[in-house]
N, C-alpha and C positions, 0 to 999 in steps of 0.2 A: 355363195355363188355373189357374180357380179356382174359390174357390165365392162364391154370395152368399147372405143371412141366410136366402133361402128351401131352402139347400144346389144350387141349378140352377146345371150347370157356365154359365158366361163367356167372354166373350172377353179377353185381357188388354188388348188393342187397345182393345174399347171400353167393356171394364166391365158390358157387357149381353150379352145374348141376338143382340143384331140389331148390324150397322155401318153408320152412321147416313153418316156423313163424318170419312174419314181424309186428312188432310195429307201429301201425300207427300213437302215438303219440310220438315218437321219433323221434329227430330232425334228424338225419341221414339218414332218409328212404329214398328213392329216388322220391319220389313226387314231391321235389324240385329239381331234377335233371335236368334243362334245357336249352339247349345251345342256347339260346337266342342270342347270338352274331352270332352263323351260318348261312347259308345262308336258313336252313328249321327251320319251327317250327312247334314242334308239342305240340297238347292239348293234357291234362290230365282226362280219363276219371272219370267219377261218383267223382263230386268233394262233398267234404265233406258238411253236413249241421252240422250248428253250432258245427263243431269243430269234426265231429262224421263220419262215414262211413254211408251212406243213408244206410236205410232200406229195405227188400225185403222182401215178405212171401215165404216159404217155398214154393216149387211147382210152384211158378210165377215168370216170366222172367221180367228181371229190363235187359235195354239195354240202354249205352250212343255211343256217338261218339267219335274217335279218329279222329283228323281234319291232315291232313299233308299240308301246304302252303308254295310251293318255294319263296320264297322274294327275290331270286336272277336272273340275264337275262339271265342268262344258262337253258337250261335244264337239271335235273337231273335223273339217274338210280335211281327208285325206284328197288334195289334187293329184298330187301323180308319184310313186316310187320307180325311177328310169335308172337304166344304165346310161350313162351322159358318155362311158367311153372308157375303150377297153384295150388292152394293149399285150399278147394281137388283138387284131381290131378281130370284133366277132366273136371271143371265143369267151365270153360270158354270158348266159340265159339267166332271166327270171321266171320264178314260176311257183303258183298257189297249193303246188302238192307236191310232194317227196318227189325230185328225182329218180325214174327208177334205175335198182341198184344194177352194178357193171352184168351180172348175171341172171337177170333177166332175162324173158322171154323176150322173145321178137316185137310181139303183139301188143305189149307193156311199154316197149319202145317208142313203137310207131303212136302209142296214144298219147303220148306224153307230149302237153305244149310249154316249149318254151316262148318268152314275154322277152322284149325288149322295154315295156312298163306296164306298170300298174295303175288303173287311173279312176279316180271321181266314186271316191269310198268316204262312207261314215264310220267314226272313232269312236264310240263312245267313251261317256268320263268310267272311267279303271280297265279300258279293254284292251288287248292286246292282239295285234295283229302278226300271223308269222308268214315270211315271205321267203322262199327258197330262192337260193345265188349257183349256180351250178356253172361248173368250167369243164371239160372235156379239151384238155389238150392235145394236138396233131403235130406239135415238135415241143425239143425238149427246153427250159428256160423258165424265166421268172414271168409271170403271167399276173399281169394285171389291171383293176377294175376301178374305177370310179361309181358310184350310185350317189344319185342324189333324191334326198326326199323333199317333196315339198308338200309341205300341212301348216293346215292354219296360217298363222304371220310369220311360221317357221321355215327355214331352207335350211335341211342336216345335208351332210356331204359324208359318206364313209368311203373307204379305202381298203380292196381286196387286195391280200398276196396271193399265189398260189406258185408253188417249187416245179414244176415238170421235170421227172427223174424219167431214164431209161433203167436199163437191165444193168448196164456198162456203171451210170452214175452211182444208182441203188448200191452195186457192190460197194464201191469207195464212202460208203457214209459211212457216219462213225457217228457212237454214240457217248465218246466220251469227252465229256465237258472241256473248255480249256480252263489251263490255272496255273498261275505265276509258276513256278515248280520249285525257285528259292529264292530267298530274300538277298536283297543286296546285305542288310546287314548283322547277316550271319556272325557269331564272333568267331574269329578263330584261334583254338590255342596255340600255346607259345610251346616253342618247338626249334628252341635256338641249342639246345643239346639233346641228341638221342643216341641210340644205343646202332652203331653203322650196322648197315646189312651189306649183303654181298652181291659185290661190284662183276656188271657185265663182263665177258672178255673185253679187253683194252685191244686200243686202233693197233697203236704198238707195243710192242714188247720192252724197245728200248725208250720207246718215246721220241716224240720231235723234239729238232734241233732248238727251236726256240719256245720261248711258254708265251701263253696268252696273259697280257696283264689283266689285274682283276677290275680294274675300271670303276671301285666303288663312287658308288653318288656320294657328293660329299652333304652334307648335312644341312648346311644352309641352304642349300639350291634344292634340294628337296624340301624343307620347309618351307623356302619363299614359290613353291610351285606348289605346295599341298594347300597353301594357305591364298591359292587363285591369284598370285602377284605376278605381273607378266617381266621378268628380269629384261634388263634395260637393252641385252646385246639385242635383242630380237627387233628393236625399236631402230637399229642401224642400219646401213646400207652394208649388202656382205660384200666383206673385201679381203683381200690375201692376210691382212694385218689379225681379223675377229672369225676368218672360217672355220677355225677348230671347235673355235668358244660356241658359234653361233648353231651350228648344226651339235656340237656336244651337250647344247643345250636344249634344242628340240627332241633329242634321243631320250635326255631325262625325262622329258615330258611323257613323249611315249612308254618309255621303261616304264614310269610309275603308273599309266592307265595300263596299262597288263600286270603290274601287280595285283592292282586292286582286280581287277577283271579275273584272275586267278586264282584270287580270295574265297570271290562268290561262286567257286566249284567247290568248296568244302564239303563234307557228307558227313553225318553222324548217324550213329547207330545202324552200321552197314554189314554184312556177313562176308566174310569170305570162305572161299571154298578149296578145300586140298585139292593140289596136279600132282598126284606121284609123291615122290618123294620130297622132291626140289620145291615146288610152286605152290604157292597160293593164289586163288586168283580172284581178280575182284571187279564185279558189273559198277562201269559206268557210262551212267546215262547220258547220251550225247556225243559218247566218243566217236561214232560212226560218223558225229557229221562234225568232228575237233572243235566239241565244245564240253573241256579242254582238249589243246591238243598235246599228245603221249604218245613220246617214241622211247623204242629200243636206248636207254641206259639215262633216262628219268627216273626219278624217283619220289615216293611219295614218304608220309611218314603218317604212323597209325599207332593206338594206343587201344585199349578197352573202355569201351563206352561209360562217359562219366568219371572215368578215372582220371585221378592227378600224378598215376604215376611217369616215370620217365618214357617218352615216346620211343616208337624202332623204326629206323630208316629203313623201305623197302626197295630197291630196288628193279625196275622195268626190264626183263628177258626179253619180253615177247609181248605183240599187241596182236587184238583177232577184234573182230569186230566191235563188241562193245565188252571185253575184258579186256583188263592186263595179268600177264602174269608175272608176280614178285618172288622176292627173293628176300628173306629179315633175315635177321643174326639166327642162328641156330635156337636157342634158347623160346625167340621166340613162334619158332615151328611147333617145336616140343608142345609149347603150349597149349598149340591152336585147337580148337573145336568147331567144328562147321557150326553151331549154333552159337559160336561167339558173338558178339553185335562188339563191333569198332568205329571210333572217330578218325575221320582220314581228311589229311589236310593236303593240298595237292603243293607242289614249290614250283615255281616260274624258273626257268633253264636260260640265265643269262647270255649263257655262251654266244648267241649271234650278237646280241646286243656291243656285248666285248669286241667283238669282231664288227661292229661299226664305227666305236668308239676310237679303235686305232685307225680304222680307215680315213678319218675326218682329219684326225691329229699328223700321220703319216703325210695327208694329202699338199698340207701345206709346204712339203716340203717337195713337193714337186715340183715348183714353179707357176707361173703363170700362166706358160701356154698352155698348161692342162684345165687351169679352176679358171683364168679369165683369159681365153684366147683374143686373139686381135686387138687387145689392151697393147701389148710390149712390142711386136712389128706385126708387117703383111708380109702376106709368105704369097709364093706365086708356084704352081703344081707344075710340071712338066710332064704332060699326058703321054704317057706309054704306049706305044704301039703292040698288039701283039697278036697271035692267030687263036681264035674262040675255041678252046674247046668242047664246049657246049654250042653247036651251031642254031640252036635257037634263039640264046640271049637278043634284047633291042638293039635299039641306040643307044636310050639312056643307059640298059644294065651294061651296054658294052664302056658307053662313058665315063661311067662309076669304076667299073674294074681299073680303066685306065688311071683313071687317076688315083685309084689308091695303090697300082703299080710303082706310080709317079712318086709318090708322098714318102719324104726324107724326116722322120720322127714326127713330134705332135707343130700345131694342133690338131686335135680331132678331126677326122672326115666325117663328113655323116652320110650315112642314106636314109633318105626321105620316101618311106614305102608303103603308100596309102592300101586299104585291101586288095586283095588278089594281083598286084603288082610286079610278083617274082621275088622280094627283098633276098629269101634262102636262096634261091638260083644266083643272082648277084655276090650273094655272100659268096657261095660255092663255087663258082668259076674265080672268083678273085685269090680266094685261098689254092684250090689247084693249077693258076697260072702262078702263087708264087711256091706251092710246093715244086715243081714240074720246073722251073725255072732259076731258082734260088738257093743252090745248097746250104747255104748258111739260114735260109730262115727256119725258124723257130714260131710256132703260132699256137697262141691263145685263143680258145673259142668258149665266150661266157654266155650262157641262155638265162634267160627270166626262171626257169624252169626246168623239172626232169623231163620233160615230154619234149619241152619248146631244145632244149640240146639233142636229145633222142633223134627228133627230127634233125638236125643237122648232120646226126652221123649217118643215120638213114642217107642224107641226099647225100654224104660222101660219098659212102659205101658203091650207090648205084656206077660210080667210074672207080672201081676198084680195081681195073687194072691199071691205073694211072700210078695207084698208092700201095706200098706195102704195110701189109696188117700189124707188121712188130712196129712202125712207125707212129700209130696211133692208140693214144689212150684215152678212157673213158674214166672220168677220174669222179667215184660215189660217197655220197657219206655216208657212213657206217649206218645209219639211222634207214637206211632208203632199204627195204624189204627186198632181197634176192631176189621173190619171185615176180615183182615190180618187172625187172626189167628185161627186154626182148631174149627170146633167148640166142640171137643170133650176135647180140652184143656182146655177151657176157665174156667172148673170149679176147677184144678190148681191154677189159676191166679188170682188178686186181682185186683179191679177194683170199680170204683162209677160215675155213668153217662156217662159210655162204656168211663171212660178214664182211663188205667191203671196207678196202683200206687205203690207204696213200701208198706206193712203192717207196721205196729206198731210192736216197736221193741217186745213186749212182745208176738206178733206171731210169730215173724220170731225164733226166742227160741225156737219155738217147732215144725220147720219141722227139717228132718234130710237128707232132699235131697233138693240142690236149684240150678238153671238151668239158665243161665244168658249167656249173652253174656259179651263179655270182659268189655265193657263202662259200661254199666249196671252197674256191680258187683261192682262199686263206692258207688251206694246208699246206700248197705248193711253195709258198712262203716260209709256212711253220716248220717245212720241211726240210726249205736252204736254200731253194732257188733263189739267188740274186736279182736285182732291178736288173732288168737291162738284158735279164736270157732271152727272152720273148722279144724277138723284130719287130711283130708284130698281133697285138690284141684287137680280135674283133668283139663286139658286145652285142651282141643278136637280142631284139627284143626290149632294146633302152628304153622305151615310153614307157614298161610297166614297175621299172627301179627305182626306188628313192635312188636320190645322190648320194648317200652315204651308200648304198649299197651296191651304185658302179663303180665307186672309190676302193673297193674293197679287193678287186684284183690291179684297178688303176696306180692306188696310191701305194700298192705292194712290189706291183712286177714292172711296172712300166720305166723305163729307163729312158735316156736324156733322146738315145737315138731309134725308140719305138715306136710304131706306128700304130695310132689308134682310132679304128673304125667304128663309129656306132651305127645299128642298122634299126628304124624302128618308124613308130607311126604316133606323135604326138594326141593325133584326135580320133586313137583307140585305146583301151585300158591302160589306167595307168597308175601308180602304185596306190597301195590298200596304207589308210594309216588312220589307225585306231582312236588315238588324242583328236578332237575336233581341234584344238586350241593349235596343237602343232601343225595338222593338215592345214590350218589357214594361215600361220607364219611362215609355211617352205616347206617342210617335210613331204608334203603330198606333190612337189613339182618335181621330176623326175630332171636328173643330170640333160637329157636328149632336149627338153621343154626348153631349159635356161639356155643352152646354148642357141636353140631357135627362135627364141625371146627377145632376150636382151643384145646379142651380139649382133650389128649391121649385115657382118658378110655371111653368116649364118641366115637371118631372115630375108634377106634378100635375093636369097640363091644364086650367090656367088658362087662359081662352078670349082673355084679353088678350094672352097668349104662344104660343100654341101650337093647333092646330086635330089633330083623331085623325080621319082618312077612316077611316070603318067599312064601307061598303057597296061588294061585291066583286061587280065586271059580269063577270068571265071567268071563274072556274070554277063546274065544276058540285059542286053542294053536298055531294059526297062527296068530291071532291076538297081543296073548302076544310077541309074540318072539325077537320081533324089538324092542319095549320099553324095555325089560326086560336087550339087551343086549350092546342098548345107552345107559341104566339109572340105572341099579341095575348090573353088571357086570354078568349077564346072571344067576344071580341067582334067579331070580324066576321061581317057580314050577308049570305050568298049569294044576289046578285040574277038568278043564269042559272037557267033553269028545270030541274030536275031529270029533265027526262025523258032516256035514252037511248037513239041513236040506231041502228035494227036495223042500218045498216050494219056494226056492227061484232060482228054474230053470225057474221060469218065466221070471225073468232080465237075463239069459242067461249069468249064470260067466262061463267065459271061460273055471277055472278049478273047476271041481265041489266039488274039498276035499279043496279050497283053500279059505275062503271065507274074504279073502279085496281086494278088485276090485276098480282101478283106471281108473276113466271117462275121458279121453283128450278132452278139449273144447274148443275153442282160443274165448270168447265173450267181452263184452268193458264195463267196469269201470266206471260207472257214480257218478256225483250227482247231487243236483238239492237243487234250490231254495236258502233259505241261511241256508243250513244242511251240514255238512263238514262231513257225514260220507257216505261212500262208497257202491255202489252196484252194481250186475251186472246181468241183467235179463235175459240173454241168459240162465246163471247156473242154476238161477233162476226156469227159465220152464224145464231144464233138472230134477234139483230138483224132482219140482212136479211131473212131466212124474215118475219119478224111482217111486216113491211114490202111483201113482196110479198102474202101473202095480202089485206094490207088493202087493195092499189092493184089485186086483181087482176080487180077486179070494172069498176072504172072511176067508183064511187061515191067514193072519196079519192082526192085529186088529190097530186102529190108535196109541193105547198104548204104543204097541210093538214098535215106530218110532221114535227117537230124530236126529231132525238137528241142527248141527252147525254150524253156520256163524262166523267170526272175525268182524265182522262190523253191530253195530244195524240198521241201513239201509237197509241191504241185510235180517235179519229176520223179520224187516217191509213186505217188497216185497212179501217174501218168503210165510210170516201169508195171505198175500191179496188173491193172487193165489189159497191160500189152502182152505180160504173163498168159491173161485167161486165154489168148487167142495164139499161143505159144509165137511170141516174137518178141521173147529176153532177148535177142542180140541187137535191137533198135537201139541206136545211140540215142539216149534223152540227157539231156542238160543243162547245166545253167550255160551264159553267155560267157562266162572265163571260160569253160572245159574247151569249149568253140572256137576262140580265139584262136587264128594260125588253122585255122582246119574248113572245111569246104563240103558240103552234099550237094548233089544234081538238086534233092529235093528241101528245104525249111520250113518247119511249120512253128510256129510261135505260139507262146500262150501268155496271155497281157497278165490274167489269175483277177486284179482289182477290177468289182462291183459295186462297189460302193463309194460316196462323196466323202463320207465319214472320216472314212480309214484312210481315203487318198491324200485328205488334208493332212494324218498326221503322216504319211510316209513322204510328205512332201515338206513337212515341218521337220523331219528330222531323216531325212535324205535317206529312204528305206526304196524297195519297189524298184518302179524303171523311171520314177520321175525326177531326177536329179542329176542326172548324168549322161550328158549328150555320148558321152563316148560307146556305152553298153548298147545303146540305141544304134550306134551307126557299128558294132561288131555286129550285132544281132540280123539287121537288114543285109548282111553284103557277105554272111557264109554261101545264102545259096546259089547257085552255077542256074539253072533253070529254073524254079518254082519256087515262089516266095508266098507263103502263105501265111497270116495272121490272124489269130483267132481271139476276141477280145470286146470288149463293152467297150462299142465309142462314145458312149455318153462320160466315159471315165477318159479314156486317152485324147479326148479331144482337148482336155486342161492343160496338155503340154504341145507346145509349138511345134516339138519336132514330131509327133505322134499324131499330133491333128494334121500335120505336111503330110504326111504317107495317108493318112484317113482318105484325105480331099482327092490323094494322086489316086488313088484308086478309084474313087466316086466321080470324078470327072475323066477318066477311062473308061468307065460303065462296068468297074470291076468289085462292084460292093454287093455284097449278101445278106440276108438277116434285119435284124431289129431296124425301126425306123432310126435314119440318122439323124444328128440333133441339128440343129441350124450353124451355120460357117462361125466361127469365130471373130472377133475383128482380125482384120488383113496385118499381117506381120509381114516387116522386111527382113531378108537376111543377110543385105549387102551392104557395104560397107561402115562396119562395124569396126572400131578403132580399139586398141589397145587402151584399159583403164588401169592400167596395173601400177604404172606409174604418177597416176593422180592422187593429188592429197587425200585427207579425212574425207569423208563422203562417198567414195568409190564404193565398190562392190567386196564382197568378205570373199578372199577366194576359199574356196572349198572345191573337193577335186572327185576321191573316191569316198562311198560309205561309209564305214557302217553306221550301226547307230550312233543316234546323238551329234548327228552332223549339223552345220550351221550351212547355211544355201541362203542366198541373198540373190531372190527373184529379179530382183531390177534392174539388174548388172547384165549384159546379156556375153561379155567376153570372159576368157576362162584361159584364152593362151595369151601369149602376145601378137601373136602374129598379125600384121595390120593387113586385112585385104587388098587397101590399096598400094602396098607398099612392100609386092612379091609376090611370090607362089604362095604362102602358106595364109589360108583364111580362119579365121575364126567363128564361132557358133556359139548360142548358148547352151545350158545344161540338162543333163537329167541323168537321171540314176536307174538302176535296177537288181537290186540284189538283196534281198531284207538281211540278211546279218553277215558278217564275217569273221571267220576263225583265225587265232593265230598264225595256223598255218597257211591261210590267202597271203597274209603280212611277209612275212620276210622269217615266217622260222625253219622248213624241214626241206628236206626230198623227200620225205616218207611218205608214201601213197594216200588220196584220198580217199576214204571208203562209203560208201554209201550212207546216207543219201545224198551228202553233202556236193564234191566233188569228187568223181570217178575219176579212174585213167583209161586215156590217156589222159587223164587229169589237169586237174582247172590247170587255164593258161596262164592265170596271174600271176602274182610274184610269190613262188613256191621255195625259198629257200632253205637250207639243211641247218639243226645243229648237229653237232658229234655229240660222242657220249656224255662229255664232263659234264657235270651240274656242280657247278659252288656257287652256295649262297654266297648273296651279298658281304662285304669286309671278312670274305673267309679266304684263305690259304691255304694249298694242299699238294702236295709232293706227288700225291695220286692223282691229279690231273690226268685223265685220259690224253689230251689237247696235247702236251708233252711233258717230260721231266728233263731233267741235266740242265742246261743253259738256262738262262731264262735273257730276255728281253732286256736293253737297258732299262734303268729301273728311274731317267726322265720321266717315263711314259708311265709311270704308276696311277696316273690320277689323282695327284695332291690335294688340298684342299685349296680352296678357290678354286681355278683353273687350273689345268697344265701348262706350264709352258714349255714350248718346244725348241725355241728360236734359237738355240745354243748347241742343237744336235747335229751333229755335221750331216752333209749332203748324204753320203756313203750308203746312210740309212742303215740297215740290221749287219751288216758285214761284220 
């Protein structure tokens, strides 16, 4: 106890006369403040159970004792034992008798007398006084109380915590304690040589025309990076001279990190089961979450546990939820028994990395108009007049289409599209105009993920009366599951035996529109399509891919006269990079972002280079206002009406005209088993309760609602609860899964409820407090109602979430636990670019996963100068716990639950084909291609590859 300036007593726990929020996992709470050296021993009520507060059902009474023992030889005056403060208010009471049990009769309950204090007693030497503290919660969430004991000359304080559950949250309770499932120091058995396994069906019987070089990592570069030394090239400014070396170095850093990550998934002493006469199946924990990421065509290496015998290679023929189906050499299958134990080593598939190495080396041949536009010459585009095929396009969209039609070759044209402004609609209009007016047009459309590519195809088919079906081809990676694709799209794909393939060259030449992901587009070049075949290349969601990924279609297929169009928003989700140093050094910066940051014409919004879409047709004006101010300089125009449906009256919106509601709740974030992902069952229950209320009268359907959670385990828990109420089809997913999507109602569960873990997340860029892009995407998915469920005392630690919290409170749209006091006012305008500042500027970081560096002291992450053009920049926040290789650039395969389900993550999800070649190996059986090879000047020799003397004709 202490006294403040007005001489009033206050709690040491809260430094104020009331308790608002106490973090039970914070080491500075008062549960350990015991005066063991004094004459009085006071016990703490409601001890934790396995490190967590005791649970009690709403409406039931939970009671525990506070024992005061006089250990001195003199009597002591007990002046008072009193409840100093409780949260929620008046939720705890004291008593001298045990409170009646929940099944007690009404007479006993009425006879019970609850007190706020016990006063004026004498405690004799050796005497122990027992006082009961009880709580009967009325709502779910953390219930906290501070009890003061004033005895003799001692003033002692005890804190009580109870977690109030309802039936839903109790059903999500887990009694599996969290433990680290795998050690990073596990020794991997050597598998340089092995007995070959049975490879799946190849993509091509004849092979591709060109073979992808191995690009083995030079030993000296590997040694340098593994010794934590920074290669000199990364200290240089990016230029035409060092472009390939610069990005190759970053890719090596990323690849070494991914190698180490894959190594950590090795398994010891595991069993396999025989599946028919052909396969053995292996259960892989974490496979459903793409940890590790394995697809059809990858392989593992296995041998009998503890044996030094030569291991066997087993190819993956099928991937199911948590199992892979393998085929080894015949001898391995003959000797197998289900009781056998094996040591298993997973192998890292280098195919996509090899594609990226090739793309950055080829990029140097494209010339400065692609890599460094505006430096060689200034261009003027004559905007062409056209008759819109879609009568609903607006002025800015029409301007963008007219400029695209008027472009003649590079530099790239950029469509900067904030949320809900119709980027895809604009692209589709431009594509249809080219298709219908230019018979010579050959169009390649690349998207950052399978779902995004399918979305473009879906929009094009809305104008199917304009396009011949035989002119469209949807290119899929062989690793993509046949069942993944919409049955309506199958007729636009090429496949054999339900395995997707690239058609022969003769067939490819006939298609006028080809739709692919960035990484899959490399198979077009491998098949033999020449540079310049495509008159137009469109890169959709260009802000989500790293620059080497963007170069896959551009460096291999862009000719001198090819028109390149980038569409995206650098203020939404960007590339995922696993190696924190590679991310910081530039791999996490997208090609789109570099154009908009580094070149004046793009940065200043020159219409010859860029069009910014500003009309938002998705969000209610109240939902749009905050992101518009924070990220887009207040330029966004809400084109949706400002009426709020009376349908939402059922949830009791405090402000009927303001459809953004923050529900404050203090829960408990937990982990279970060996799963490092967090969940909060209290928030999950609240989310489910909101959904049931909204859908109770039938006016709101499941399809109208989307739930966003930052951690995959929270997604699992919410889905489990919804299945209980027969709502299995309601969309629940991560923010990545919702990029590019919208729902009438979006509910966000923020999960975090402890400051201690919050600080850990900020340090390692986990959760939602490290990247503003996820915040921006999350709050702009809702069309007519946005509900946030979270602990206000946690989210207020981030400036963007604090803005949202105060925005709701200022508009009278906050419910729940007491609000924290406002943080110091933060200005969001006038930020300038710090990227070009000398040492002492901020450390560049963009997307998570674990082990990322975040410098909180510097607000700017993009190069957009708020005072020098239409592209404003703000501070960082983040929101996903861990990313898998799938999230980065691995595959087109679907993401099984619980991490990212289809329509699958909207992050950068690229595909690998079927070949899997160990570093430094060469095999003519590579599935990616047989017959001829690429010029050996691209073989990535020691040192770094010199491509200066390769002819401009490329791969002809």
